[in-house]
N, C-alpha and C positions, 0 to 999 in steps of 0.2 A: 484422318490423323492414326500414325502408327500406335497399335495397342501398346506395345511394351514401352515406348517412349512416354506414353500418358501415364503408364503404371509407374514409371521410373519418377515422373514429374509428381504424381499424387504421394508416393512414397517418401520422396524427398519433404513434399509440403507438410505431410503428417510430422514427420521429424522435426523439421523447424518450428512448427506451431508446439510441439511438445518442449522443445528447447526454449522457446519464448515463454511459455507459461512458467517454467522453472526461472527463468533468468528474472522475470517480473517479480516473481515471489521472493527470490534472493534480494532483489532491492529493496523490496518492502521491507522484510525483516532486518536488512542494513540500516534502513532510516529508523525503524522502531528500536532496534537495539541500542543505535547512535544516540537517539533522543533520550532512552532510559538512562543510558551510561553517562551522558552530559548532565541531565539533570540530577540526578540522585548523587553523581559525583560532586557537583557544585555544592550541593545542600550539605552534603555529607562533609566536605572539606571546611565549609564555613560554619557548621556547628561545632566541628571537632575544633577548628582553630579559637572559636570562641570560648569553648569550655577549657582547652589547654592554657590559654591566655588570660582567662579569668576575665574576659570582657564583659561589661554590663550591657543589657538589654538597649540602653539608650545608645551606647558607642556602637553597636552593631546595626541600629536601625537603619542606616544608609543602605548596608550591603544586604539587607534582608529586602528591601524594597527592589533595589538593583536585580537580585536573583529572582524576586517574583516577576518581576516584568519581563526578565530573560525567559524564565519559565513559561510563561503565558505565550509570548511572541514566538518562541521555538516550537511549543505545542500548535500552535495555529500553522506555522510553515510546514512543518513535518506533517501535520494530518492533512494539509492539502496536497503535498507530494504523495503521500501514502495512498490518499484517495485516487489520484490520477493513476499510479501504477496498478491500482485494484481495476478501475475501468479498464485500462488495456489488458489486463491478465483475462478479464473475464470476456471481453470482445474476442480475444483469441480463443477461449475455450468454447464460446458459442459458435465461432466458425468452425472449429475442429470438430464439435458435436453435428453441425450441420453437413459438413464434408463427410463425415462417416456415414451418415443417412443416405447422401445422395450415391455415396459410393455403392452401399450396399443394393440401391435400385438401379444402378449405372447400366445401361447398354453400351459399350464401348463404339458400337457402330452407329447409335442413333446419334444425329446432330444436337438435337434437342437436350439430350442428357448430357452430352458434351459442354453446351452453352450454359447449363446450370453449373458446371464446376468453374467457370471462369471468375466469377466473383469470389468464390472460396478459395481460389489459388493465389489471391491478392493478400497484400499486408493488411490484417485486419485489426492489430491493435491499435493503430492511429484512424481508424475509420470514424467519422462522425456519425456514430447510431447508438440507439439505445439496447443494444442486443447483449450488454452485459448485465442489465438488470434481470437479476434472478434471486432466489432464495439463498444460494451459496454467496452471492455478491453481497445480500445483505448481512450474511452472518460474518463475512470479512470486515464489512464496515462496523460491526458491532465490537469486534477485536480492536478494530481502528480507534473507535470512540473509546473504549476501555483503557487503552494504552495512552492516548494522548489527553482525555479528558480527566483521568483520575489525578494524576499528579497535579493538574492544574487546580481542580477542586481542592486538593488538599494544601495548596498554596494559599487559597483564597480563605479557607477555613483558619488555617493558622494564623493569617493576617488579621481575621476577625477576632481569634480569641486573643492574639496578641493586643489588640486596641481596647478591649474589653478589660483585660487583667492588667496591662502595663501603663 
């Protein structure tokens, strides 16, 4: 195989993997910010409207339950989407890291070295493997849990408080 052609393919692959990592990250933060915006805007508007219109707790009760259910269902759905993007992102990162390791030890004239490149030049985000499992992935999932579980727990605690006090 022509050495300059292979170098171009590898360069394009590295560029593509870097672009994919950033795209997955952008998608994850779009889902996260959309979730937080919807949840806190919904609760904020409900509370603001109740205060401005001097609505009693008994009158607002159906809306509180509806919004609580919406918050929890939205959190579950957004968390699953977020986790899926995180897996894809970290599969690409693992493939990129492995590609760089192979390139460092690559002998362009050696067929065995070139065969090592083949799986690394394929789409890695949708591959069905566990290469995404790493400490950085676990840290990403911790952020995921904080973003989606915190508002849901807040809703549950507020509902418990509501039932105890009203």
